N, C-alpha and C positions, 0 to 999 in steps of 0.2 A: 504494499500500499504506500509506504513512505516513498519508494523509488518512483511511483507514478507521480506523487505530489512534487518531487524535486524536478522531474522532467518538465512539470507545468509551471513552475514557479522558481526562479533562481534566488529571489530574496529568501525564500523559506529554506531553500537548500542551504544558504549561507548560514542562516540562523541554526539549522540543525546539525550542521557539519561538524563542529566540535563535539556536540553531545553524542551524536550517533556513532562517531568513531570511538569516543571513550566507553560507550557501551560495548562495542565490538571487542575493545581491549579486555573487558571484564568477562566475555563470553566465549570468544574464539582464541585457541592457542596460536601463537605466532611461530611459524617455522623458522628456525634459525640453525646454522651449521653447528654441530657438536653441542646442541641444547635440546633437552627434552622436557616437555611440558607434562607434569604429573600432577593430578589433582590429589588433594589430601585424602587419606583413606576413611574418613568419617564425614558424614553429612549432617547438617543442622536439621533438627525438627523445629516446628513452629514455635515451640516455647523458647528455644535457644534463639531463633531469629528476633523474637521480641524483646529479649534481654538486651541485644546489641543493635536494635533498630534496623534489622535487615527484613527485606519482604514486603516494605510498604510501597515501593514503587516498581513499576513494571521493568522487566528485562534488566534487572540488577542482580548479579551473582557474585559469589565468592570468588575472590581472585585465585587464579591457578597460580601454583608456586613453580617457578622455573628452575631447574636443577641441572647443573652442568655436568654431563657425563655421569649421571647417576641413573641407575636402573630401578631404584626404589626410593621411597619417601625416607629422607634422612633428618631426624630430629636435630642432630648437631649443627647442619648447615642452615636450616631454618632458624634455629636459635641465634646463630651469629648474625644472620641477616636482620632479624627483628632488633637484636641488641644494638646493632649499628644504626638502625633507623631511630631508635629511642634516644641514643646518645646525640644524634644529629638534630632531631626535631623536638626532643623533650616530650613525646606523646606516642601513643600506640592506638589504633582503632580497635574497638570492641570486637569487630568481625575477625580481625587478624589473630587476636589472642584466643578467641572462642574456637575458630576453625583450625588454627595452626598448633594450638598448644593444649588447651583444656580438654576438648573432646578426644583427641587421640593419646593424650599423655596422662590424664588425671591422676597422676601419682608422684610427679616430680617437676616442679617449676617455679618460677620467681614470683613470690608473693607480692612483692612491692608493686608489680604492674597492675594489681587490682585497686590501686589507689588513684591519686590524681593524674597520673600518666595515662590512664584509660578515659581521657576527657570527653569522649563522644558518647558516654554512657552515664546515666543518672547515678547519683549516689546509692539510691536504694538498689538498683540493679547490680552495681559493683559490689555491694555487700552480698547479694545472693550469689554472685560469682565467686566471691572470696569463701563463702561457706561451702559451696560446692567443691571447690579446689581443697578446702581443709578436709572435708569428708574423704575425698579421693586419696588424699595423703594417709588419712587414718586406716582406710580400708585396705591399703597396700602396706601396711605396717611401716609407715615412714618414720624414721627416727628423728623426732623434733629435738632442735637444740635451742638454746636461749635466743640465738640470732634468729632463727625462724619465727620464734614466738614474738620477738620485738618486732620484726617486720609486719606480722599480723596486727599488732597494736598500733603500729604507724599507719597502716591501711585504714584501721578502725577510726583513727583520729581524722585522716584525710576524708573519710567518707561520713564523718559526723555520727558515727555509731557510738553510743554510750555503753559502758560495761560497768559491772560491779567490781570495785577495786579489791574488796576484802575476799570475794569468791575467786577472783582471777589469781591473786597471790597465793591463795589456799591450793587452788587447782595446780599451779606451777610446782610448788613444793611437794604436795602429796601425790598427785596423779602422775604428773611427768617426771617427779623426782629430780628436779633441777633447781639449782640455787639461783636466785635472781642476781642480776648485775646492776651496775649504775644506771644503765639506759632503761632497764626494766622499771626500776624505782621512779625514775623521772616520769615515765609513762603514767605511773600509778598517781604521782602528785599532780601532774597536769590534768588528768582526768577529774580529779577532786576540785582543782581550781576552775576548770571550765564549766563545771557544774555549780559553782558558788558554794561548796560544801565546806565552809570555814572551819566548823568544829571538827569534822572528820579529818580535814587536812592537819590540824593541830594535833589530833590523835595519832596521825600516821607518822608523826615525828618519833614516836616510841618505837614504831615498827623499824624505822631507820636505824635508831640507836641499838636496838636489840640485835640487829643483823651486822653492826659495825660499819654501817655506811657513813662517809663524811660527805654529806651533800648539803652543807649548811646554806651556801650561796643559792643553789638550785631550789632548795626548800623556801627560801626568802623570795626568790623571783616567783614561785608558784603562788605564794601568799599574796604577792602584790597583784597578780592577775585575778585571784580570788576576790580580794577586797574592793578591786576596781569594778569587778562584775557585780558586786553587791552594793555599789554606790557609796561606799563609806570613805567619803572624800577627805576628811581630816586624817584618818589612819592612812590613806593612800599616800598622801604627800610626805607624812612622817616616815613611812617605810622606805620610799625612794631616797629621802635624804639621808637616812641611817645607812642604807646600803652603800650609797655614794661615798660617805665619810668612812665606812668600814672597809671597802675594798679599794676602789680606784674610780677615777672620773669616767674611765673607759666602760665600767660595769653599768653606768647611769643609762646608757643607750639600751642595754639589755633590760633594765628595770622599766625604762619608758616603753620599750616594745611590748613587754608584758602588760603593763598599764593600758596601753593603746588597745591590745586584743581583748582585755577585759571590759574596757569602756565600749568598744564597738559592739560587744555582744548585748549591751544594754541600750544601745542607740542613743547615747548622751552626745549630741552633736556638738554643743558649745564646749563641753569638757574635752572632747576629742580634738576639736580644733586648737584648744590651748596646749594640749599634749604634743601635738604635732609640731606646734611652734617651738617648743623646747627641743625638738630633735634636728631643727634646722642648722645647717652649716654653710658658710660661704665657700664657694668653689669658683675657680675660674673657667670660663668658657668663651673661647674665641677672643681672649684678652680682656673680657668683662667679668666682673664679679656677679654671680648669681646665687640665690638661696636654693639649697637643695636638702631633701630629707636624708639624714644620716641613719638609714634604716636598712636592714636586710631586705632584698627583693622578695623573698617568701613571706616575711612579716607583712610587707606592704599588701601582697595578695591576699593574705589570711585577713587582714582588716577589711578589705573590700568584700570578701566572701562573707564576713560576719554581717556587714552592712546589708548585703543582698538578702541574706536570711530573714533579716528584721523588716524587710520592706512590706509597707502596705499601700493602697491606692493614695492615701493622704499624704504619705511622706516620701513617695517615689521620687519626686522632683528633687527634694533636699538631698536624698542619698545619692542621686546621680551627680549632683553638683558637687557633693563632698568627695565622691570617687574620683571625678574629673580633676578636682583640685589636688587630691593626693597623687594621682598619676602625673599631673603636670609638674610637681615638684620632685618626683622620684628621679633618682640617677639612672640615666639610660645606659647602663653598662652593657658589656657584650652578652647576648643571649636574652636581654630584657624583652625584645620584640617576640621571640619564639615563646617566652614564658607568658606574655600577654595573650598570645593566640591560643596556647593551651588553656589558659584561665578562662579565655572568652568562651572557648568550646565547653568547658565545664560548667560555666554559669548558664549558657544556653541549654545544655543537656539537662539542666535541673529546672528549666523554665524561668531562669532570673535573666530576662531578656534585657532589661534596662542597664544592668551593670555589664552584662556581656557585650552589649553594644559600645559602652564606654571604653572597655578594654580593646575591642576591636579598632575603635578610632585612635586610641593611643598607639596601638601597633602600626596604624597607617601613618601617623604623624611623626613617628621616629624617623630619622634620616634615612632616605631611600626606602622608606616603608612601602610606598605604592608600586615599587619595583619588584617586590617580594611576591613570587607567585604563589608561595603557600598562603598568602592572605586571600587570594582568589579562591583557593580550594577551600578555605574556612568559610568565606562568604556563601560560596555555593552550598556547602553542608548546612550552614545556618539557615538559609531560606527553605531548604527541603525540610529541615527540622520543624521551623515554624509553620510551614504549610501542613505538615503531618499532624501537628498539635493544634491546628485551627486557631492560630493566633488571629486577632482581629486584622481584616484587610487594611484598615487605615493605618495601623502600626507598622505592618510590613511595608506599605507603600511609603510611610515617612522615613523609615530606615533606608529603603531602596533609594529614594530621592536623595537623602543625605550622602549615601555612599557613592551614587553616580556622579556627584560633583567632586569626589575626593579621590577616586581611582583614576589616575591620569592616563593610563595606557588603553582607554576606550574598551574596558571590560563590559561585556553586554549583559548587565545585571537583569534587566527585565526579560531578556530572551531566556535566561537560565530559569527566571520565575515562571515563565510560560511552559518551559520543558517540565518543570517539577509538577505544575498544576495538572498537565495533560497526562503525566504518568503515574501520578498517585492513585493507588487502588481503591482507597476507602471512600472516595467521593462518589455520590450519585452523579449521573450526567447533568441534572439540572443545577447541583452545587458547583460542579467543575465549570460549567458554563458561566454561572453567576460569578465566580471568582475570577475567570479569565476576562469577563467583561468589565470587572471592576479595574483591572490594570490594563485594559485594551489601548487607552490613549497614550500609554507609554510603550506598550509592546508593538503596537502597529497604528501609529498616529494617522497615517494616510490611508488607512483601510486598504492595503494591497495584499495582505497575506489571507485570502479568503479561505484557504485550505486548512487553517488552524481548527476549523469546525469538525473536521472528519474524525480526529481521535475521540471526540465527544459523541459523535453520532454512533460510532461503532460500539460504544458501551451499552447502548440501548438495543435490547433483543427484539423489540416490536417496532415495526416501521411507523405505526401510528404515534408512537411517543417520539419519534425522531422529528416529526414535522414540526411541534411546538418549538423545538430547539432551532430549526431552521427559520422559523418566524421571528425568534428573539435575536438570532444572528443578523437577519436582515435589519430588524429595528435598531441594531446597534452600530449601523452605518455601512454594512456589507449589502448595499442595495441591489447590485448587479449579481444575482445569484447564478447568471448565465455563465459567469466565469469559473464556476465550480467544475472539478475534473468529471467528465462523463463517464469514465470507467468506475469510479468510486460511487457516483450518484447512481449508476445502473445496479451496482452490487447492493448498496444500502438503502436506496429509495425506490427506484423504478421498478426494478424486478420483484422485490418483496411486495409492492403494491399491486402489480400485475397477478401475482400468485394469490394474494388475498381476494381480489376481485373476481378472479376466475373461480375460485372455490365458493365464494359467497353468490355469485351470479353466473352459474355455468352455462345458462341458456342464451346469454347475451353475446353479442359480437364483440371483437377487439375494439372496434370503433366506439361502441357504447361504453366499454371499459374506460377508454381514454376520456370521454365526456365526463364520466364519474370522477376520474383523477382531476379534471378541471374543476370540478365542484368541491372536491376535497380540498384542493390546493388554495381555493378561494377563501375558505375559512381560515387559512393561515396566511393570508395576504401574499400569497405567491401567485403573481400575475400569470395570465395565459400566454403572455409574451415570453416569460421565462420558460414555461413548460414547452412552448412551441421551439425554442432554441435548443432546449435539451433533447427533444425528440429528434430534431434535425441532425444533432451530432450522434444521436443513437442510430439513426438511419445511415449516416455516414460510416460508422464503425459497426454496422449491422452483423457482419459475419463474426465479428470477435465478441460482441456483447450479447447477442441473442442466444446464449447458450442453452437456456431452458426451453426455447421454442414456443413461449407462450404467446407471442404476437407475430403475426404474419407481415411480411414487408408490404404486401398489397393493402392491408388495413392501415398500416402506418402511412404509407403514401397518400392514401385517401384522405386521412385525418389532416395532414400537413397541407394539402392542396385546398382543402375546403376552409381550412382556418387561416390561409395565408393573408388574405386581404382584410379579414376581420380583425386580425392580430396586428399586422405589422403596419397599418396605416397610422398607428398612434405613435410609432417610435422613428418616423423619418426625422431627418436632421432639421429640415425647415420647420416642421411642426414643433420640434423641441425648442428651437431658437425662439420662435414665436410665443410659446408657453412661458418660457423665462422672462421675455420682455414683458408680457402682459401681467405676470405675477408681480414683477418688480414695481411696475407702475401702480398697480392696485394697492400694494403694500405702502408705497411712499405716500399715496393720496390718503390712505387710511391713517397713517402716522400724522400727517399734516392735519387732518380734520379731527383727530382724537377719537377715531372709530375703534374704540377698545375691543367690542364684542368681535368685529371682523378680524381684528389682529389675533384675538385669542383662538379663533376658529383656524386661522392660518398656522399658528404656532402649534396647535394640537395635531396637525397633520404633517408628520415628519417627511413623508414621501413628496409632499408639496413644497415646504419651506426649504428642503434641501436643494431645490433648483437654484436658489439665490444665494449669493455670497452675503451671508447675513451680518458679518463682523461690523460693518459700518453702521447698521441699523440698531445693534443691540442696546446701546446707551439710551436712545429715544424711546425704544420699546420698554425698557426697564422702568423708565420714568412713568409711562402710562400705566404699567402693572402696579407700581407702588401707589399711584393716585388712585386707580379704579379697581384694581384686581382684589379678590379674596385670596386667603392663603393657599388654597388648593390650586387656584389659577396661577399664582406665583411660583409654586413648587413645579408645576407642569412646565413653565417657561425655563426654569433653572435646570431641571432635569433634561429637557430636550437640547438646550444650548451646551450642557455639559457633554452629553452623549454624542452629538452629531456635529459639533464644531470644535475644532482644535485652534489655539491662538496662531498667529502669524509667526511669531517668535517663541521658541521653546522656553524662553526666560520669562515670558509674560503670560498671565492667565487672561482669560476672556473678560472677566470682571476685575475691577480694581478693588483695593481693600477698603476704599472709601464707600463704593457701591455696596459691598458686602455688609458693612456697618449700617447702611441706610436699610437694607433688607431686614437685618436683625432688629433694628429699631422699629420697623413697621410691624414685625411679628410680636414684639414685646407689648405692643399696644393691642394686638389682637387676641393674644393668647396670655392670660394673667396666671400662668402656671410655670414655676421655676424648672421643674423637671422636664416639662415639654420644650421650653427654651434651650435647655442644655442639649437636648436630643437634636433640635434644629440646627444648633451651631455645629455639632459633630457631622451632621448630615451635609451641611454646606460646604464644610471643609472637605469631605470625601468628594463631593462634586467637583470642587475646585482646589485641587491640591497644591497648585504652584503660584498661589497668590504671593505677590511680593510688595511690601511696602514702598511707595514712592516718596522720596524725600520731599519733593515739591508739593505733595498733597498733605504735609504733616498738619498744617493749621486746620483744614477741613476735616482731615480724619480724626484729629483730637477733638474737635467740636462734636462730631457725630458720636465718638466713643463716650464723651461725656454725657450726651443726651440719652444714649442707650443705657449707661449705667444709672442715671436718675430715673429711667422708667423701671429698671429692675428693682430698685428700691421701693417703689410706689406701687408695684403690681398687686400686692396683697391689701392695699389701703388700710394698712395698720400703723399705729403711732410707734409700736415697738415690733420689731422683726426678730425671728429666731437667729441664733448663732449659725445654725446650719444654712440658712438662706444667705447669710453674709459670706460664709465660707463658700458657698457655690458660686457667688458672684465673683469673689477673689479668684477662685480657680479659674473661672471663665476669663478674667483679665489676664491671667498668666498664659492660658492657652492662645488667646488672641495674640499675645506678644510672641510666643514661641512659633505661632503659625505665620508671622510676618504680616498679620493684618493690621496691628498698630506698632507704633515705635515708642520707645522709653528712653529718649536721650538723657544726659546729664541734667538738663534743665526741665525734665518732665514735670507735669503737674496733674497727670492723671490719677496717680496713686493718692495724691493729696485731695482731689475731688472726691475719690472713694472713701477716704478717712473722714472727711467732712460729713459725708452721708451716714457713715457709721456712728459718728457722734451725735447725729440728728436722731437717728432711729434706734440707737442702742446706748451702751455706757462706755465711759472713758477707758475702762479696763479692756473691754472688747476691742476698742479702737487700737490701743497700744498692742494687744497681741496680734491684730491684723496687720499693723504696721511692721511688727517683727517677722511676720510671714513673708511680707514683701522684701525684707532684708534678706531672709533665708533663700527665698526662691529667685529673686531677681536683682538683689544688692541695690534696691532703691531705698533710699533714707529721706528723701525730700519732704515726706509728710510729717517729719519731726516738727517742722515749723508750724503745722495746722495743729498738732497736738499742744505745743507750748502756747501758742496764741489762744487756744481754747481754755487752757488752765488759767492763763493770766486773767481771762474775763471773770473769774469768780474770786476777785480780790486777793491775789496772790496765794493761790491754792498750792502752797509749798509741797504737799504730799504728792499731788499729781505731776507737779513739775519735776520734782526729785525722782519720782518713779520712771518717768520717761527718760530723763538724763541718764539714770542708772542703767537702764536697758540699752541705752544707745552706746554706752562704752564697750559692750560686748562686739560691736560691729564697726564703730566709727572712730577716727583719730580725734584726740582731745581738742585739737586746734578747730576742727570742723564743728564739733559740738559746741565750743565757745562762741564761734560765728553764728550759728543758729540761735543761740541763747540771746546774744546781743541784739540780733536783728528782731527777735521776738519782744524784747524789752522796748525797742524803739517803736514797734508796731502798736504796743499798748501805751505809748507816750510816756513811759517811765524813763525819761532821759538822764536824770540825775544818777539813777541807779545804773544805767547803761554805762555812763561815763566812768562811774566809780568802779564798776565791775572790770571793764576793760583796762583800767589803770592797774589793777591789783593782780592781774593774771601772771601766773609763774612764767609762762611762755607767751610771747606775742602771737595773735592769730596769723597764720600764714596768709600771704597775699593771694595765693591760688584758692584759699577758701572764701576770701572776701569776694573774689571774682565769680565763684560758684554761687554765693548768696545773692549777688547782684542779679545774675542771670535768672536765678530761680524766682526772685521776687517780681523781676520784670515779666516773667511768663505768666504770673498769676492774671486772672480776669481784671479788667480796669475798674478801679474804684476811686471815688474822690480822694482817699488817703494814701493810694499807691505812690503817686509822685513825692509827697511829703516823706513818706516811709523810706524810700530810695535815697532822696537827697540828704536826710538826717543820718541815715546809716552810713553813707559814704563819707559825710562830714566827720563823723565820729572815728571812723577807720583811718582817714587821712590824718588825724590829730593824734591818735594813740597807737598806731601800728607802723610797720615799715612800708606801708602802701606808698607813700609820697616819694620814697626812695627807689621804688621798683618801677622804672620807666616802662618796662615791657608790659606789666599787667596793667598800668594805666592806659598804655596805648591799646591794649585788648579791650578795656572797658569802653573807651571813647569810640573805637571802631564798632563795638556791639551796640552802643547808644546810636551811632550815625546809621548803622545798617537797618535798625528798627525804624527810625524815624525817616529814613529815606524811602522806605516802603509805604508808609502812611502819608509822607509828605506834609507834615504838620510841624510848624516851627515854634509855637509859643512855649512848650514845655522844654523843648531842646535847649533853649537859651539857659534855663535854670541848671541843667545838668552840666553843660559845658563850662559854665562860669564857675562851678566848684573847683575844677581842675585848672582853669586858667588862674583864678585867684591864688591857688597853691603853687603857681610858678611854672605849670606846664606849658610848653610851647607846641601849638598844633603844626602838624606837618602841612605842606602845600595841598597835598591830595585831600586831607581832612577839611581844609578850608574851602577848597572847591565844592565839596559835598555840602557843607553848611551854607555856602552862598546859593547853591542850586536849590537847596529845600527852602531857603528864605524867599527867593524869588518865586517859587511856586506857591508858597504860603501867602504871599502879598496878592499875586493874581487871583487866588482862590477868594481872599477876603474882599477885594475889589469887585470881583464878579458876583458874589452871593450875599455879602454882609453890609459893607459900607461903601457908599459912593465916593470916589476919589474927588469928584467936582464939588459936591455939597458937603461931605464930611458927615452926612447923616445916613440912617438905615436906607439901604438899597431897595426901595419898594415901588411898585407902579402907582400911576396917578389916581386910580380909582381908591386904591387902599390909603393913599395919602389923604384924599378928600374925606374918607370915612373917619380916619383918626383926627383931623382938624375938627370935624363936626362933633365928635365925642368930647374933645377938649373944650370946645365952645359951650356945649351943654353943661359940663362940670362947672365952667365959670358962672 
């Protein structure tokens, strides 16, 4: 079947070339001189395949083992080959281990491979494999040593398997008759530490002393991990200090490593960040000093693993950010990329996709990472695994979109996705088609690969069930079904239909059967034109195709002749051009006259509106839908333009972020339920995955976003709203930012607008917590100004002020906190306190922080107090900080002022701002003077035109208005 497809479609041939050849390598022995291909003497049963994730995709078989000059399967050669691969790549596939070692040898093999190195298998399945291997050892009277038992304990730790310390120690000494060694006792201590069993760990010290072990430092390290796990913070710091004083400063890193591992188990992110800071060292990189974590690579990976285990839907973003931060500061020594890839696979195989992706991007970002072909293999495996486990399509597409911009050698990510979707066994045909169509704009944006439908059609045994699939395929933009291969159509559509009709209507002629097929096809929107072309091709290839002899050439010729003029007169080139021209004229006229009903009928019919190049009309049509349409009509429009139209440029989406926000704002007015709004947001993101924020639209987008947020707070019409409702809105803002629908630059005020609404509809404490969430997720601190301004309203509410400032210290530098505090004092007109406070600061506020506050305050909506606020704040800063000496920052401030005023071309307030700096001795540049003169001249012409007459010096009003005013004055007298 695939050979036929390739002959008909070169693009498809290129798409499948790599995949089909790779499958052949898996199933067909390659003949080479002096090399014999010998398959392993044991085959996997279904249970074995499930353990190592085989058998899920079609045509994937176990690798054959190539043996040079060997007449039989040789374990020693296989062992050395696998050992070499593990040393080179730091990993082994579960299928290699299962097929090459466990099944044929279940009595003698390397236990350690059942741990992290088997990264493509979940921890649960690795433990099952380990147990089976151990039973195989026991059944063959394998003589266990302390080394093999320690290896099993290591594997258990790597696979997160708990064990009873007391029972394990007793089992070693009584049943195995083996004395423990240092390594064994360390395993016991760390098992207790990982479980937070502090009292048991204390008691275990007696067991150490009883057996003569001198493991004081190891015991103390285990205790550090244990107490950090139990969040006993005072004891934690004391233990680290005592250990450092007792041994050596070098041992402090070991202590901090255990502290980090214990803290990561409890997901105490602020504490984790503080501990990470303590492990930072300055290192030189390309002549520059950079901060790097002085931690063992395996410790770093274990910290991220612990975070992954603790992930929930509410903290996923924070954990990914923390993981990325840790990886960015990790030293990228030799082998770190391979280790990252192995850990990525381990996370993915345990369904920790979020941290797995972070590790994958880390591997990509290491120098020359995108040239490493092992990354491609990992990506390919990852998508197969995600598809098998039915991960949300939106998540897969988001990852694929991000990866497609990161891998520089044009790796065909979406083609690999298509291959996996089409070959996965577990999906029903309808599910497979739905998933393929979800990605179709990336897999085949120009709708050229018509034959991708055939693997899906073949899955259906009943021809009647295949026709709805063809209908959906046609609706997805593959309008010309006549391009489908006639050989395959005959096998899977035409011939089965003939057979079915002949059996059901045995007394009818072939001609009547063909007429029935026309009626059947009509129900599935397959036109008579398409059938006529199919049957014409069938006739041309009659001798090859009519193997069942169900239809005669005479009946076929008769039907084709009779239906020739009825069918083909609708598809002449002239009629097609005329149809397009008429449709376009009608559409333009309807848009101009606001004929919404006509436009909606046009949009509802994809076969009709696909005749026209719609891109240039979409903006106007959307405006009409937002003005006149209900939500069902709007969604029909959105779904159709998403399905049938692709943007001119790959980098741009059909709709802008501003238009998306207008749509969401409309829906928030129509549907007063937060859960439904969240569903719609995700649906729209699925329809338009490539939305990119335009910098030039920032002002409009911010305004739309603020209106949308305001609507979300008022949908319940309640004075007080729930914490969940607030959290949902906040999560939505975070998603809008991550999806490039909104932007949050350094002077953003969107989070401030949100916090203002929280203060209106909830409490101060909830507002502070929401602000901290913005800090964690987006590093946005600007809303601190709103919190302080609100607290100052209540007659110097010192408790709330100090509470906000205390929380700010966890994320912000003291200089910036001071700048916010002074600005808030000025806002509340507490000028004496502001002057006194700024004078008594231990360290002067940094000029960069002053500049940040100026831009932030200027970005707030205009109020009567804003100009006063800015001018007084700048006056105080010029007087009491180093600002007057920092000409670069003053230059930036003036340019910022001029840029904003040049846009509005209004001069009155500009004079006040510039005067502050000129009075302080700043000399304007020639360019700045020209801009000021330009704004001033525009300002005067505006005043003369609209406000004051230059001739009379009085209000510029017409004569009738002037006479009316004179009359009123006379009456008053």
